[in-house]
Backbone of each chain as nested JSON, in Angstrom:
{
  "chains": [
    {"id": "A", "residues": [
      {"number": 1, "name": "MET", "atoms": {"N": [-1.027, -5.292, 4.368], "CA": [-2.264, -4.067, 3.936], "C": [-2.356, -4.366, 2.336]}},
      {"number": 2, "name": "PRO", "atoms": {"N": [-3.907, -4.562, 2.421], "CA": [-4.556, -4.611, 0.936], "C": [-4.14, -3.428, 0.349]}},
      {"number": 3, "name": "ARG", "atoms": {"N": [-4.07, -3.927, -1.218], "CA": [-4.078, -2.838, -2.369], "C": [-5.043, -2.972, -3.396]}},
      {"number": 4, "name": "VAL", "atoms": {"N": [-5.245, -1.61, -3.45], "CA": [-6.292, -1.276, -4.524], "C": [-5.567, -0.659, -5.272]}},
      {"number": 5, "name": "VAL", "atoms": {"N": [-5.598, -1.426, -6.927], "CA": [-4.92, -1.053, -8.011], "C": [-5.992, -0.247, -9.017]}},
      {"number": 6, "name": "VAL", "atoms": {"N": [-5.862, 0.676, -9.354], "CA": [-6.854, 1.758, -10.48], "C": [-6.251, 2.074, -11.624]}},
      {"number": 7, "name": "HIS", "atoms": {"N": [-7.263, 1.75, -12.627], "CA": [-6.353, 1.603, -13.856], "C": [-7.425, 2.366, -14.803]}},
      {"number": 8, "name": "VAL", "atoms": {"N": [-6.526, 3.901, -15.32], "CA": [-7.427, 4.533, -16.054], "C": [-6.919, 4.947, -17.385]}},
      {"number": 9, "name": "MET", "atoms": {"N": [-7.484, 4.706, -18.475], "CA": [-7.378, 5.278, -19.718], "C": [-7.834, 6.106, -20.97]}},
      {"number": 10, "name": "PRO", "atoms": {"N": [-7.684, 7.0, -21.328], "CA": [-7.917, 7.845, -22.121], "C": [-9.56, 7.501, -22.903]}},
      {"number": 11, "name": "LYS", "atoms": {"N": [-10.146, 7.844, -22.987], "CA": [-11.589, 7.016, -23.655], "C": [-10.905, 7.109, -25.263]}},
      {"number": 12, "name": "PRO", "atoms": {"N": [-11.627, 6.34, -25.901], "CA": [-11.072, 5.782, -27.466], "C": [-11.639, 6.913, -27.819]}},
      {"number": 13, "name": "GLU", "atoms": {"N": [-12.163, 7.3, -28.291], "CA": [-12.677, 8.469, -29.358], "C": [-11.578, 9.585, -28.649]}},
      {"number": 14, "name": "ILE", "atoms": {"N": [-10.764, 9.878, -27.547], "CA": [-10.032, 11.009, -27.131], "C": [-8.3, 10.482, -28.183]}},
      {"number": 15, "name": "LEU", "atoms": {"N": [-8.224, 11.966, -28.908], "CA": [-6.417, 11.915, -29.247], "C": [-5.587, 11.788, -28.096]}},
      {"number": 16, "name": "ASP", "atoms": {"N": [-4.902, 10.686, -28.117], "CA": [-3.511, 10.398, -27.245], "C": [-2.52, 10.776, -28.329]}},
      {"number": 17, "name": "PRO", "atoms": {"N": [-1.87, 11.814, -27.557], "CA": [-0.818, 12.609, -28.536], "C": [0.354, 11.919, -27.518]}},
      {"number": 18, "name": "GLN", "atoms": {"N": [0.445, 11.149, -26.363], "CA": [1.366, 10.501, -25.959], "C": [1.959, 9.301, -26.443]}},
      {"number": 19, "name": "GLY", "atoms": {"N": [0.839, 8.494, -26.533], "CA": [1.278, 7.028, -26.751], "C": [0.902, 7.557, -28.477]}},
      {"number": 20, "name": "LYS", "atoms": {"N": [0.718, 7.91, -28.904], "CA": [1.236, 8.698, -30.636], "C": [2.565, 8.557, -31.006]}},
      {"number": 21, "name": "ALA", "atoms": {"N": [2.887, 9.256, -30.24], "CA": [4.498, 9.955, -29.867], "C": [5.469, 9.082, -29.413]}},
      {"number": 22, "name": "VAL", "atoms": {"N": [4.978, 7.655, -28.411], "CA": [5.281, 6.544, -28.865], "C": [5.619, 5.593, -29.783]}},
      {"number": 23, "name": "ALA", "atoms": {"N": [4.419, 5.486, -30.151], "CA": [3.819, 4.495, -31.461], "C": [5.22, 4.921, -32.316]}},
      {"number": 24, "name": "ALA", "atoms": {"N": [5.345, 6.398, -32.625], "CA": [6.001, 6.553, -33.757], "C": [7.416, 6.469, -33.242]}},
      {"number": 25, "name": "ALA", "atoms": {"N": [7.877, 6.184, -32.198], "CA": [9.222, 6.055, -31.707], "C": [9.418, 4.835, -31.767]}},
      {"number": 26, "name": "LEU", "atoms": {"N": [9.049, 3.729, -31.644], "CA": [8.785, 2.587, -31.781], "C": [9.545, 1.912, -32.899]}},
      {"number": 27, "name": "PRO", "atoms": {"N": [9.501, 2.284, -34.201], "CA": [9.92, 1.774, -35.103], "C": [11.457, 2.201, -35.448]}},
      {"number": 28, "name": "ARG", "atoms": {"N": [11.538, 3.66, -35.362], "CA": [12.684, 4.046, -35.451], "C": [13.577, 3.796, -34.139]}},
      {"number": 29, "name": "LEU", "atoms": {"N": [13.011, 2.663, -33.377], "CA": [14.321, 2.206, -32.214], "C": [14.301, 0.798, -32.651]}},
      {"number": 30, "name": "GLY", "atoms": {"N": [13.612, 0.255, -33.388], "CA": [14.028, -0.832, -34.276], "C": [12.613, -1.433, -33.396]}},
      {"number": 31, "name": "PHE", "atoms": {"N": [11.583, -1.209, -32.708], "CA": [10.423, -2.69, -32.706], "C": [9.571, -1.668, -33.457]}},
      {"number": 32, "name": "GLU", "atoms": {"N": [9.476, -3.105, -33.865], "CA": [8.16, -3.072, -35.619], "C": [7.475, -4.058, -35.006]}},
      {"number": 33, "name": "GLY", "atoms": {"N": [6.024, -3.371, -35.956], "CA": [4.625, -4.792, -35.348], "C": [4.123, -3.964, -34.443]}},
      {"number": 34, "name": "ILE", "atoms": {"N": [3.808, -3.041, -34.005], "CA": [3.699, -2.441, -33.237], "C": [2.236, -1.391, -34.19]}},
      {"number": 35, "name": "SER", "atoms": {"N": [0.67, -1.56, -34.003], "CA": [0.116, -0.792, -34.685], "C": [-0.691, 0.944, -33.95]}},
      {"number": 36, "name": "SER", "atoms": {"N": [-0.467, 0.434, -33.374], "CA": [-1.245, 1.166, -31.652], "C": [-0.59, 1.516, -30.42]}},
      {"number": 37, "name": "VAL", "atoms": {"N": [-0.536, 2.37, -29.736], "CA": [-0.313, 3.103, -27.901], "C": [-1.033, 3.702, -27.579]}},
      {"number": 38, "name": "ARG", "atoms": {"N": [-1.421, 3.331, -27.012], "CA": [-2.504, 4.28, -26.089], "C": [-1.953, 4.457, -24.626]}},
      {"number": 39, "name": "GLN", "atoms": {"N": [-1.622, 5.327, -23.909], "CA": [-1.011, 5.75, -22.821], "C": [-1.714, 6.156, -21.363]}},
      {"number": 40, "name": "GLY", "atoms": {"N": [-2.132, 5.011, -20.412], "CA": [-3.122, 5.412, -19.537], "C": [-1.978, 5.981, -18.021]}},
      {"number": 41, "name": "LYS", "atoms": {"N": [-3.05, 5.684, -17.036], "CA": [-2.544, 5.721, -15.442], "C": [-2.521, 4.217, -14.777]}},
      {"number": 42, "name": "ARG", "atoms": {"N": [-1.696, 4.396, -14.073], "CA": [-2.257, 3.032, -13.256], "C": [-1.508, 3.837, -11.534]}},
      {"number": 43, "name": "PHE", "atoms": {"N": [-2.724, 3.777, -10.358], "CA": [-2.788, 3.477, -9.59], "C": [-2.694, 2.738, -8.492]}},
      {"number": 44, "name": "GLU", "atoms": {"N": [-1.508, 2.816, -7.197], "CA": [-1.635, 1.78, -6.53], "C": [-2.216, 2.816, -5.246]}},
      {"number": 45, "name": "LEU", "atoms": {"N": [-3.285, 2.247, -5.089], "CA": [-3.82, 2.733, -3.466], "C": [-3.467, 2.054, -2.004]}},
      {"number": 46, "name": "GLU", "atoms": {"N": [-2.762, 1.884, -1.186], "CA": [-2.395, 0.754, -0.121], "C": [-3.906, 1.509, 1.351]}},
      {"number": 47, "name": "VAL", "atoms": {"N": [-4.939, 0.341, 1.26], "CA": [-5.722, 0.799, 2.062], "C": [-5.558, -0.154, 3.394]}},
      {"number": 48, "name": "GLU", "atoms": {"N": [-6.233, 0.728, 4.176], "CA": [-5.845, 0.326, 5.751], "C": [-7.266, -0.011, 6.301]}},
      {"number": 49, "name": "GLY", "atoms": {"N": [-6.726, -1.823, 6.839], "CA": [-8.06, -2.479, 7.058], "C": [-8.817, -3.007, 5.712]}},
      {"number": 50, "name": "GLU", "atoms": {"N": [-9.68, -3.872, 5.896], "CA": [-10.319, -4.916, 5.029], "C": [-11.435, -4.319, 4.07]}},
      {"number": 51, "name": "VAL", "atoms": {"N": [-11.324, -4.508, 3.09], "CA": [-11.692, -3.891, 1.148], "C": [-13.242, -4.754, 1.073]}},
      {"number": 52, "name": "THR", "atoms": {"N": [-14.144, -4.175, 1.765], "CA": [-15.601, -4.465, 1.85], "C": [-15.896, -4.041, 0.774]}},
      {"number": 53, "name": "ASP", "atoms": {"N": [-17.079, -4.941, -0.018], "CA": [-17.44, -3.935, -0.905], "C": [-17.979, -2.337, -0.877]}},
      {"number": 54, "name": "GLU", "atoms": {"N": [-17.964, -2.152, 0.417], "CA": [-18.565, -1.046, 0.579], "C": [-16.85, -0.164, 0.174]}},
      {"number": 55, "name": "VAL", "atoms": {"N": [-16.237, -0.668, 1.28], "CA": [-14.957, 0.445, 0.828], "C": [-14.724, 0.607, -0.921]}},
      {"number": 56, "name": "LEU", "atoms": {"N": [-14.993, -0.278, -1.642], "CA": [-14.657, -0.604, -2.983], "C": [-15.46, 0.014, -3.783]}},
      {"number": 57, "name": "ASN", "atoms": {"N": [-16.553, 0.046, -3.26], "CA": [-17.577, 0.89, -3.943], "C": [-17.148, 2.515, -3.943]}},
      {"number": 58, "name": "HIS", "atoms": {"N": [-16.683, 2.943, -2.559], "CA": [-16.332, 4.479, -2.173], "C": [-14.882, 4.955, -3.165]}},
      {"number": 59, "name": "LEU", "atoms": {"N": [-13.98, 3.636, -3.429], "CA": [-13.103, 4.216, -3.844], "C": [-13.421, 3.661, -5.204]}},
      {"number": 60, "name": "ARG", "atoms": {"N": [-14.17, 3.098, -5.865], "CA": [-15.014, 3.815, -7.585], "C": [-14.776, 4.726, -7.762]}},
      {"number": 61, "name": "GLU", "atoms": {"N": [-16.024, 5.488, -6.564], "CA": [-16.079, 6.853, -6.857], "C": [-14.674, 7.673, -6.854]}},
      {"number": 62, "name": "ALA", "atoms": {"N": [-14.15, 7.46, -5.619], "CA": [-12.854, 8.354, -5.871], "C": [-11.891, 8.266, -7.334]}},
      {"number": 63, "name": "ALA", "atoms": {"N": [-12.319, 6.464, -7.422], "CA": [-11.429, 6.908, -8.891], "C": [-11.98, 7.466, -9.75]}},
      {"number": 64, "name": "THR", "atoms": {"N": [-13.067, 7.696, -10.024], "CA": [-14.043, 8.471, -11.666], "C": [-14.002, 10.052, -11.241]}},
      {"number": 65, "name": "THR", "atoms": {"N": [-13.516, 10.24, -9.667], "CA": [-14.352, 11.615, -9.126], "C": [-12.914, 12.359, -9.458]}},
      {"number": 66, "name": "LEU", "atoms": {"N": [-11.696, 11.746, -8.622], "CA": [-10.021, 12.429, -8.105], "C": [-9.381, 12.075, -9.2]}},
      {"number": 67, "name": "LEU", "atoms": {"N": [-9.399, 10.572, -9.81], "CA": [-8.477, 9.609, -9.987], "C": [-8.431, 10.287, -12.035]}},
      {"number": 68, "name": "SER", "atoms": {"N": [-9.681, 10.433, -12.216], "CA": [-9.196, 10.162, -13.945], "C": [-10.579, 11.227, -13.615]}},
      {"number": 69, "name": "ASN", "atoms": {"N": [-10.001, 11.629, -15.399], "CA": [-11.437, 13.004, -15.389], "C": [-12.211, 12.37, -16.489]}},
      {"number": 70, "name": "PRO", "atoms": {"N": [-13.286, 12.067, -15.862], "CA": [-14.612, 11.533, -16.573], "C": [-14.824, 12.048, -17.723]}},
      {"number": 71, "name": "VAL", "atoms": {"N": [-14.402, 13.395, -18.493], "CA": [-14.612, 14.193, -19.449], "C": [-13.821, 13.252, -20.841]}},
      {"number": 72, "name": "ILE", "atoms": {"N": [-12.747, 12.875, -20.545], "CA": [-11.567, 12.558, -21.644], "C": [-11.34, 11.048, -20.859]}},
      {"number": 73, "name": "GLU", "atoms": {"N": [-11.619, 10.2, -19.61], "CA": [-10.751, 9.298, -19.349], "C": [-11.749, 8.353, -18.206]}},
      {"number": 74, "name": "ASP", "atoms": {"N": [-11.673, 7.32, -18.884], "CA": [-12.565, 6.197, -18.104], "C": [-11.742, 5.354, -17.33]}},
      {"number": 75, "name": "VAL", "atoms": {"N": [-12.157, 4.721, -16.264], "CA": [-11.813, 4.246, -15.355], "C": [-12.064, 2.46, -15.738]}},
      {"number": 76, "name": "VAL", "atoms": {"N": [-10.768, 1.894, -16.225], "CA": [-11.108, 0.85, -16.975], "C": [-10.91, -0.768, -16.157]}},
      {"number": 77, "name": "ALA", "atoms": {"N": [-10.638, -0.565, -14.789], "CA": [-10.287, -1.666, -13.929], "C": [-10.258, -1.114, -12.891]}},
      {"number": 78, "name": "LEU", "atoms": {"N": [-10.57, -1.797, -11.323], "CA": [-10.08, -1.663, -10.003], "C": [-10.029, -2.961, -9.634]}},
      {"number": 79, "name": "GLU", "atoms": {"N": [-8.786, -2.927, -9.502], "CA": [-8.247, -4.792, -8.825], "C": [-8.044, -4.499, -7.375]}},
      {"number": 80, "name": "VAL", "atoms": {"N": [-8.585, -5.633, -6.583], "CA": [-7.966, -5.409, -5.177], "C": [-6.444, -6.87, -5.357]}},
      {"number": 81, "name": "GLU", "atoms": {"N": [-5.389, -6.424, -4.39], "CA": [-4.485, -7.187, -4.517], "C": [-4.621, -6.983, -2.859]}},
      {"number": 82, "name": "GLU", "atoms": {"N": [-4.905, -8.799, -2.598], "CA": [-5.024, -8.934, -0.538], "C": [-3.605, -9.802, -0.48]}},
      {"number": 83, "name": "GLY", "atoms": {"N": [-3.473, -9.384, 1.543], "CA": [-2.874, -10.744, 1.567], "C": [-1.408, -10.191, 1.435]}},
      {"number": 84, "name": "ARG", "atoms": {"N": [-1.01, -8.927, 1.255], "CA": [0.447, -8.209, 0.96], "C": [1.188, -7.478, 2.458]}},
      {"number": 85, "name": "ALA", "atoms": {"N": [2.588, -7.562, 2.788], "CA": [3.104, -7.45, 3.919], "C": [2.429, -6.483, 4.103]}}
    ]},
    {"id": "B", "residues": [
      {"number": 1, "name": "MET", "atoms": {"N": [-6.907, -8.609, -32.792], "CA": [-5.666, -7.603, -32.457], "C": [-5.14, -8.537, -31.103]}},
      {"number": 2, "name": "PRO", "atoms": {"N": [-4.179, -9.084, -30.845], "CA": [-4.119, -8.979, -29.487], "C": [-2.955, -7.724, -28.694]}},
      {"number": 3, "name": "ARG", "atoms": {"N": [-3.618, -7.759, -27.946], "CA": [-3.38, -6.523, -27.478], "C": [-1.978, -6.781, -25.79]}},
      {"number": 4, "name": "VAL", "atoms": {"N": [-0.779, -6.38, -26.039], "CA": [0.087, -6.004, -24.86], "C": [0.139, -4.985, -23.827]}},
      {"number": 5, "name": "VAL", "atoms": {"N": [-0.462, -4.978, -22.113], "CA": [-0.531, -3.98, -21.542], "C": [1.103, -4.376, -20.719]}},
      {"number": 6, "name": "VAL", "atoms": {"N": [1.041, -2.845, -20.732], "CA": [2.972, -2.781, -19.57], "C": [2.671, -2.047, -18.833]}},
      {"number": 7, "name": "HIS", "atoms": {"N": [2.717, -2.179, -17.974], "CA": [2.259, -1.404, -16.39], "C": [3.822, -1.254, -15.733]}},
      {"number": 8, "name": "VAL", "atoms": {"N": [3.871, 0.167, -15.799], "CA": [4.629, 1.166, -15.127], "C": [4.698, 1.585, -13.924]}},
      {"number": 9, "name": "MET", "atoms": {"N": [6.131, 1.351, -12.575], "CA": [5.277, 2.317, -11.436], "C": [6.517, 2.616, -11.367]}},
      {"number": 10, "name": "PRO", "atoms": {"N": [6.659, 4.178, -10.265], "CA": [7.761, 4.685, -9.84], "C": [8.804, 3.287, -9.177]}},
      {"number": 11, "name": "LYS", "atoms": {"N": [10.168, 3.45, -8.892], "CA": [10.432, 2.595, -7.788], "C": [10.705, 2.713, -6.562]}},
      {"number": 12, "name": "PRO", "atoms": {"N": [10.129, 1.855, -5.418], "CA": [9.537, 2.159, -4.337], "C": [10.858, 3.217, -3.816]}},
      {"number": 13, "name": "GLU", "atoms": {"N": [11.908, 3.204, -4.01], "CA": [12.783, 4.227, -3.18], "C": [12.533, 5.348, -3.946]}},
      {"number": 14, "name": "ILE", "atoms": {"N": [12.012, 5.738, -4.819], "CA": [12.087, 6.932, -5.461], "C": [10.552, 7.811, -5.054]}},
      {"number": 15, "name": "LEU", "atoms": {"N": [10.996, 9.065, -4.6], "CA": [9.794, 10.002, -3.936], "C": [8.602, 9.668, -5.292]}},
      {"number": 16, "name": "ASP", "atoms": {"N": [7.362, 10.483, -5.1], "CA": [6.254, 10.169, -5.874], "C": [5.403, 11.368, -5.582]}},
      {"number": 17, "name": "PRO", "atoms": {"N": [6.154, 12.878, -6.13], "CA": [5.09, 13.151, -5.545], "C": [3.379, 13.424, -6.314]}},
      {"number": 18, "name": "GLN", "atoms": {"N": [3.389, 13.331, -7.732], "CA": [2.061, 12.652, -8.126], "C": [1.279, 11.889, -7.099]}},
      {"number": 19, "name": "GLY", "atoms": {"N": [1.613, 10.492, -7.026], "CA": [0.823, 10.46, -5.831], "C": [0.941, 10.487, -4.476]}},
      {"number": 20, "name": "LYS", "atoms": {"N": [1.492, 11.102, -3.826], "CA": [1.727, 12.047, -2.449], "C": [0.339, 12.73, -2.809]}},
      {"number": 21, "name": "ALA", "atoms": {"N": [0.25, 13.995, -3.71], "CA": [-0.35, 15.231, -4.428], "C": [-2.202, 14.069, -4.338]}},
      {"number": 22, "name": "VAL", "atoms": {"N": [-2.22, 13.35, -4.763], "CA": [-3.224, 12.222, -4.613], "C": [-3.363, 12.195, -3.19]}},
      {"number": 23, "name": "ALA", "atoms": {"N": [-2.848, 11.271, -2.254], "CA": [-3.201, 10.742, -0.943], "C": [-3.02, 11.833, 0.34]}},
      {"number": 24, "name": "ALA", "atoms": {"N": [-3.276, 13.267, -0.366], "CA": [-3.078, 14.234, 0.59], "C": [-4.55, 14.737, 0.129]}},
      {"number": 25, "name": "ALA", "atoms": {"N": [-4.596, 14.726, -1.143], "CA": [-6.354, 15.268, -1.343], "C": [-7.537, 14.477, -1.072]}},
      {"number": 26, "name": "LEU", "atoms": {"N": [-7.085, 12.908, -1.124], "CA": [-8.112, 11.831, -0.513], "C": [-9.141, 12.076, 0.503]}},
      {"number": 27, "name": "PRO", "atoms": {"N": [-8.615, 12.748, 1.222], "CA": [-9.173, 12.303, 2.802], "C": [-9.94, 13.783, 2.87]}},
      {"number": 28, "name": "ARG", "atoms": {"N": [-9.176, 15.43, 2.106], "CA": [-9.99, 16.693, 2.316], "C": [-11.087, 16.097, 0.896]}},
      {"number": 29, "name": "LEU", "atoms": {"N": [-11.534, 15.064, 0.113], "CA": [-12.807, 15.247, -0.292], "C": [-13.701, 13.959, 0.386]}},
      {"number": 30, "name": "GLY", "atoms": {"N": [-13.265, 14.041, 1.291], "CA": [-13.728, 12.516, 2.467], "C": [-13.965, 11.301, 1.569]}},
      {"number": 31, "name": "PHE", "atoms": {"N": [-12.457, 11.089, 1.292], "CA": [-11.998, 9.736, 1.128], "C": [-11.313, 8.988, 2.079]}},
      {"number": 32, "name": "GLU", "atoms": {"N": [-11.186, 8.816, 3.029], "CA": [-10.592, 8.458, 4.176], "C": [-10.087, 6.85, 4.534]}},
      {"number": 33, "name": "GLY", "atoms": {"N": [-8.808, 6.573, 4.764], "CA": [-8.699, 5.195, 5.378], "C": [-7.745, 4.471, 3.866]}},
      {"number": 34, "name": "ILE", "atoms": {"N": [-6.793, 5.639, 3.275], "CA": [-6.114, 5.253, 2.453], "C": [-4.27, 5.587, 2.437]}},
      {"number": 35, "name": "SER", "atoms": {"N": [-3.713, 4.96, 3.135], "CA": [-2.37, 5.187, 3.6], "C": [-1.563, 5.345, 2.931]}},
      {"number": 36, "name": "SER", "atoms": {"N": [-1.636, 5.44, 1.524], "CA": [-0.694, 5.954, 0.74], "C": [-1.027, 5.381, -0.67]}},
      {"number": 37, "name": "VAL", "atoms": {"N": [-0.03, 6.175, -1.714], "CA": [-0.967, 6.321, -3.275], "C": [0.483, 6.623, -3.796]}},
      {"number": 38, "name": "ARG", "atoms": {"N": [0.764, 5.566, -4.844], "CA": [1.731, 5.848, -5.785], "C": [1.27, 5.885, -7.107]}},
      {"number": 39, "name": "GLN", "atoms": {"N": [1.886, 6.626, -8.299], "CA": [0.531, 6.943, -9.261], "C": [2.48, 6.643, -10.758]}},
      {"number": 40, "name": "GLY", "atoms": {"N": [1.867, 5.456, -11.312], "CA": [2.701, 5.003, -12.663], "C": [2.011, 4.933, -13.827]}},
      {"number": 41, "name": "LYS", "atoms": {"N": [1.789, 4.082, -14.951], "CA": [1.59, 4.302, -16.062], "C": [1.074, 2.731, -16.49]}},
      {"number": 42, "name": "ARG", "atoms": {"N": [0.532, 3.234, -17.201], "CA": [-0.149, 2.338, -18.401], "C": [-0.523, 2.11, -19.788]}},
      {"number": 43, "name": "PHE", "atoms": {"N": [0.295, 1.46, -20.532], "CA": [0.494, 1.246, -22.237], "C": [-0.516, 0.207, -22.571]}},
      {"number": 44, "name": "GLU", "atoms": {"N": [-1.284, 0.721, -23.685], "CA": [-1.755, -0.832, -23.992], "C": [-1.436, -0.558, -25.112]}},
      {"number": 45, "name": "LEU", "atoms": {"N": [-0.981, -1.966, -25.701], "CA": [-0.055, -2.18, -27.456], "C": [-0.853, -2.927, -28.016]}},
      {"number": 46, "name": "GLU", "atoms": {"N": [-1.347, -2.318, -29.235], "CA": [-1.979, -3.454, -30.254], "C": [-0.908, -3.961, -31.107]}},
      {"number": 47, "name": "VAL", "atoms": {"N": [-0.63, -4.848, -30.877], "CA": [0.253, -5.842, -31.904], "C": [-0.295, -6.273, -33.204]}},
      {"number": 48, "name": "GLU", "atoms": {"N": [0.848, -6.471, -33.769], "CA": [0.538, -7.118, -35.337], "C": [0.644, -8.564, -35.226]}},
      {"number": 49, "name": "GLY", "atoms": {"N": [-0.454, -9.399, -35.544], "CA": [0.085, -11.063, -35.615], "C": [0.256, -11.259, -33.878]}},
      {"number": 50, "name": "GLU", "atoms": {"N": [0.454, -12.58, -34.164], "CA": [0.308, -13.273, -32.68], "C": [1.625, -12.692, -31.925]}},
      {"number": 51, "name": "VAL", "atoms": {"N": [1.149, -12.832, -30.393], "CA": [2.208, -12.802, -29.586], "C": [2.903, -13.523, -29.174]}},
      {"number": 52, "name": "THR", "atoms": {"N": [4.664, -14.244, -30.127], "CA": [5.06, -15.142, -29.554], "C": [5.876, -14.713, -28.126]}},
      {"number": 53, "name": "ASP", "atoms": {"N": [6.92, -16.015, -27.661], "CA": [7.868, -15.183, -26.882], "C": [8.554, -14.497, -27.181]}},
      {"number": 54, "name": "GLU", "atoms": {"N": [9.163, -14.7, -28.78], "CA": [9.991, -13.942, -28.499], "C": [9.682, -12.493, -29.094]}},
      {"number": 55, "name": "VAL", "atoms": {"N": [8.029, -11.915, -29.703], "CA": [7.813, -10.878, -29.695], "C": [7.746, -10.319, -28.137]}},
      {"number": 56, "name": "LEU", "atoms": {"N": [7.365, -11.081, -27.423], "CA": [6.996, -10.953, -25.909], "C": [8.467, -10.677, -25.346]}},
      {"number": 57, "name": "ASN", "atoms": {"N": [9.512, -10.919, -25.449], "CA": [10.8, -10.196, -25.175], "C": [11.212, -9.305, -25.961]}},
      {"number": 58, "name": "HIS", "atoms": {"N": [10.517, -9.153, -27.12], "CA": [11.5, -7.611, -27.909], "C": [10.509, -7.117, -27.301]}},
      {"number": 59, "name": "LEU", "atoms": {"N": [9.197, -6.867, -26.919], "CA": [8.383, -5.836, -26.182], "C": [8.433, -5.433, -25.208]}},
      {"number": 60, "name": "ARG", "atoms": {"N": [9.369, -6.428, -24.326], "CA": [9.954, -6.204, -22.644], "C": [11.155, -4.94, -22.955]}},
      {"number": 61, "name": "GLU", "atoms": {"N": [12.097, -5.521, -23.721], "CA": [13.182, -4.752, -24.112], "C": [12.485, -3.022, -24.31]}},
      {"number": 62, "name": "ALA", "atoms": {"N": [11.783, -3.443, -25.112], "CA": [10.694, -1.981, -25.506], "C": [10.545, -0.911, -23.727]}},
      {"number": 63, "name": "ALA", "atoms": {"N": [9.975, -2.41, -23.133], "CA": [9.462, -1.851, -22.345], "C": [10.049, -0.949, -21.153]}},
      {"number": 64, "name": "THR", "atoms": {"N": [11.208, -1.738, -20.963], "CA": [12.308, -0.611, -20.441], "C": [13.259, -0.042, -20.658]}},
      {"number": 65, "name": "THR", "atoms": {"N": [13.188, 0.104, -21.383], "CA": [13.813, 1.386, -22.821], "C": [13.35, 2.5, -22.764]}},
      {"number": 66, "name": "LEU", "atoms": {"N": [12.401, 2.028, -23.658], "CA": [11.196, 3.185, -24.147], "C": [10.326, 3.483, -23.076]}},
      {"number": 67, "name": "LEU", "atoms": {"N": [9.139, 2.898, -22.703], "CA": [8.495, 3.045, -21.873], "C": [9.05, 3.366, -21.241]}},
      {"number": 68, "name": "SER", "atoms": {"N": [10.377, 3.138, -20.22], "CA": [9.852, 3.594, -18.915], "C": [11.147, 3.874, -18.33]}},
      {"number": 69, "name": "ASN", "atoms": {"N": [11.786, 4.732, -17.851], "CA": [13.348, 5.421, -17.535], "C": [13.129, 4.247, -16.808]}},
      {"number": 70, "name": "PRO", "atoms": {"N": [14.509, 3.818, -16.258], "CA": [15.317, 2.228, -16.008], "C": [15.807, 3.27, -14.411]}},
      {"number": 71, "name": "VAL", "atoms": {"N": [15.916, 4.048, -14.335], "CA": [16.777, 4.745, -13.665], "C": [15.929, 5.06, -12.065]}},
      {"number": 72, "name": "ILE", "atoms": {"N": [14.679, 5.325, -12.629], "CA": [13.399, 5.378, -11.64], "C": [12.279, 4.655, -11.713]}},
      {"number": 73, "name": "GLU", "atoms": {"N": [12.12, 4.044, -12.61], "CA": [10.858, 3.27, -13.089], "C": [10.976, 1.794, -12.684]}},
      {"number": 74, "name": "ASP", "atoms": {"N": [10.038, 0.836, -12.609], "CA": [10.329, -0.461, -12.852], "C": [9.046, -0.838, -13.827]}},
      {"number": 75, "name": "VAL", "atoms": {"N": [9.217, -1.708, -14.605], "CA": [8.031, -2.281, -15.011], "C": [7.408, -3.517, -14.776]}},
      {"number": 76, "name": "VAL", "atoms": {"N": [6.891, -3.467, -13.729], "CA": [6.007, -4.469, -12.927], "C": [5.311, -5.492, -13.578]}},
      {"number": 77, "name": "ALA", "atoms": {"N": [4.414, -5.414, -14.81], "CA": [3.612, -6.217, -15.252], "C": [3.953, -6.171, -17.022]}},
      {"number": 78, "name": "LEU", "atoms": {"N": [3.651, -7.465, -17.189], "CA": [3.296, -7.347, -19.023], "C": [2.587, -8.294, -19.375]}},
      {"number": 79, "name": "GLU", "atoms": {"N": [1.264, -7.507, -19.685], "CA": [0.342, -8.802, -19.623], "C": [-0.452, -8.9, -20.955]}},
      {"number": 80, "name": "VAL", "atoms": {"N": [-0.368, -9.728, -21.79], "CA": [-1.31, -10.522, -23.256], "C": [-2.511, -10.354, -23.066]}},
      {"number": 81, "name": "GLU", "atoms": {"N": [-3.28, -9.632, -22.949], "CA": [-4.895, -10.025, -23.797], "C": [-5.13, -10.046, -25.779]}},
      {"number": 82, "name": "GLU", "atoms": {"N": [-5.462, -11.774, -25.217], "CA": [-5.378, -12.749, -26.943], "C": [-6.874, -12.02, -26.703]}},
      {"number": 83, "name": "GLY", "atoms": {"N": [-7.345, -12.768, -28.265], "CA": [-8.377, -13.123, -28.821], "C": [-9.115, -11.629, -28.864]}},
      {"number": 84, "name": "ARG", "atoms": {"N": [-8.949, -10.44, -29.124], "CA": [-9.649, -9.207, -29.134], "C": [-10.078, -8.737, -30.477]}},
      {"number": 85, "name": "ALA", "atoms": {"N": [-11.263, -7.891, -31.071], "CA": [-11.702, -7.878, -32.228], "C": [-10.897, -6.462, -32.559]}}
    ]}
  ]
}
């Protein structure tokens, strides 16, 4: 069954308190050299049947309306992973 | 500045209520043909300097200890994006 992976990130101009918290915690825990962290979401969708261009366009619409909040988030990538069991 | 992208997903045996909620909402909103959804996290880390193997191993350790909860989550991928502004 093919899988479509949707990557969602906060828009660059939006403050990301989760990312900031991680960035602040890293040096405290001994991990230096990271100047910035941003946290987003990753969705794995198992698709029934073939992923045609039509299905992908449909999923892109779902990604921008349901999986992300278009006011504060961008869908940065939509990847198809074919040929899985 | 190079960027390292860390992908974290709930372990396969762990229930994913967020993913289940999304999977249930999709058909209600007119998106059919998705059999399962799982929701994870995506972190973008801006790294100061070059991403050597040593830095990457260090970041992998950070990813498994700080960016994910190893009891319920897996770090499924660690990607390096070089040559960014």
